[in-house]
Phi, psi and omega in degrees: 000333177302323179295321179297324178295332181274359176102003178283151173281125184234132172238127178254134179236131177210147182278346183261118175299323183296315178299319180298318179296321176292320180295320182294320180296319179294320179294319179295320179294327180277350181071032178245159183255114177223134176268127182248136186228133177276123180183170183262130179295337178286352179235031192301317181300314181294315183301312182291323180294315183296332180266010178056039178275127180289128172213166026275164179259159174283331184207146167240126185241123181240095181252181179072024177060029186293335179284354175294344179278356174270101195272347179229160182303320182301310180293325176297311177301318181298319180292320175298322177298316178298319180294320181296327179297329185261358180265149174288174185294341176250025189290152181243137174246130180238125177201164172224149178223176180263144184273109183299337180294337183247031171298125184268113181296331182289348177261356181276141178063038175228142174272125185226158171274122183267311186214149171224121179235133178221089178247166183305321184254355183210124171239138186213131171242129184231118175253147180219153178226119185247136175223165180271143172291136186289327181279321182228104181296347175275002173254123175258134177270110184260108179262119189239141174241118186251134169240114188236136167240106185244112184048046175086352182262127180270142179213138177238130185221144175236128183227154172236123181232113168284131185233127179277129168259154191241147173270126188303314182297315180295319180300313179299322179292321179294317181298317180296316182294333179269009177069042170242129178263128176283120181270313179219147173227122184246161178257012178210160184282354176266354179069037184250340183241127174299132184296132170235121187300324183273003186236324188252130179272000175247139173243107184249117188242140168244120188233161178226143178301134185296333182286354178255002185237131176281121184240000000 
């Protein structure tokens, strides 16, 4: 939404109707214009085409660890391909994922408080219990308990989310094979720390389509 405030044309895509509703409410409250579309990022080209969204875009930004829901290499590659289809020839891809090298075993199989939010229109308490996937140890099974008060309405939810953590070397290999050149790699979501694999649990990447880069 910050880009919309700066005057950029912004389109938001999410598979969750609830998240879209919250985003629409925030955009309306801020008085900014953003088009929100319900859809799956693994089908991004089709989703935007069916909604008559004009593209290509100058940038695609995937924040909030959204790519962690792509649990296998095939779906990750497909999503990169879909993103490439909607980017212009000088297009930039920005995203972050979690560094599998720094999965903390001391946080596995423990009940923890993940988030507490207390805003005028939204209160949220989030508890989580995390375990490893038996087939792929780089997938963490995130079991979450939500207590939400949204505009006076109380809601209690229990969810299970398998989330993929990524190996930096393999990630770079996949990006290159999908014709994305890594421009910058940071160890934090603010882009302030140069990524160190043994130190940072976040991999924040800024990439560019290879056909726009002279190599």
